[in-house]
C-alpha positions in Angstrom: 34.8 15.0 0.3 33.5 15.0 3.8 32.8 18.7 4.2 30.0 20.0 6.2 28.6 23.6 6.5 28.9 25.8 9.5 25.2 25.8 10.4 25.0 28.1 13.4 23.7 31.3 11.8 22.4 33.0 15.0 25.5 33.7 17.2 28.4 35.6 15.7 31.8 34.0 16.2 34.8 35.8 14.6 36.5 32.4 14.0 33.6 31.0 12.1 32.2 34.1 10.5 33.7 36.9 8.2 31.8 40.2 8.3 30.7 41.2 4.8 28.4 44.1 5.7 27.5 46.0 9.0 24.1 47.5 9.7 24.7 50.0 12.5 22.3 49.6 15.5 20.9 52.6 17.2 22.2 51.4 20.6 26.0 51.5 20.6 26.1 48.6 23.1 23.9 46.3 21.0 25.8 42.9 20.5 26.7 41.6 17.1 23.7 39.7 15.6 23.8 37.8 12.2 21.1 39.1 9.9 22.0 37.1 6.8 24.4 34.4 5.7 26.0 35.4 2.3 27.9 32.2 1.8 28.2 29.1 4.0 31.3 28.3 6.0 32.8 24.8 5.4 34.3 22.4 7.9 36.5 19.4 7.0 36.1 17.3 10.1 37.4 19.5 12.9 39.3 21.8 10.5 37.7 25.1 9.4 38.2 25.2 5.6 36.4 28.6 5.0 34.6 31.0 7.2 30.9 31.9 6.5 30.4 35.4 5.1 27.7 37.2 7.1 25.8 40.5 7.3 25.4 41.7 10.8 23.6 44.3 12.9 25.7 45.7 15.8 26.2 48.6 18.1 29.2 50.9 17.3 31.0 49.6 20.4 31.1 46.1 18.9 31.4 46.6 15.1 31.5 49.8 13.1 30.3 50.1 9.6 33.3 50.8 7.3 35.7 49.5 9.9 34.6 45.9 10.5 33.6 45.2 6.9 36.4 47.0 4.9 39.9 46.3 6.2 42.2 44.0 4.2 41.9 40.3 4.9 45.3 38.7 5.8 46.2 35.2 4.8 43.4 35.2 2.2 44.2 34.9 -1.5 41.1 36.5 -3.1 37.9 38.1 -2.0 35.4 40.0 -4.2 35.0 43.7 -3.2 37.7 43.5 -0.5 41.5 43.8 -0.6 43.6 40.9 0.6 47.1 40.3 1.8 48.7 36.9 1.2 52.3 35.7 1.1 51.5 33.8 -2.2 50.8 37.1 -4.0 53.6 37.6 -6.5 55.1 34.2 -5.9 54.9 33.2 -9.6 57.2 36.1 -10.5 59.9 35.1 -8.0 59.6 31.4 -9.0 60.2 32.4 -12.7 63.3 34.4 -11.7 64.8 31.5 -9.8 64.0 29.1 -12.7 65.8 31.3 -15.2 69.0 31.3 -13.1 
């Protein structure tokens, strides 16, 4: 299909990577460092199709455990172990109501 994986697994980029888990570093100023890629990100040419899921180690000033890895993901249909908010949720019910009119 012409997809390629996002291969840069060393430097964190919030556009390319989704934080799955945070290991808190002792130094609060420690930058975000990727420790593991949980699933690969996919590119379709220049279009980002899906972000890579990553585990990171970071100081509290950059990413806090329980904050960076737990808020709802917007514009995302489904994620395991994390709530999502997407305008397509509940769309089937409204479509059925319109169809019955």
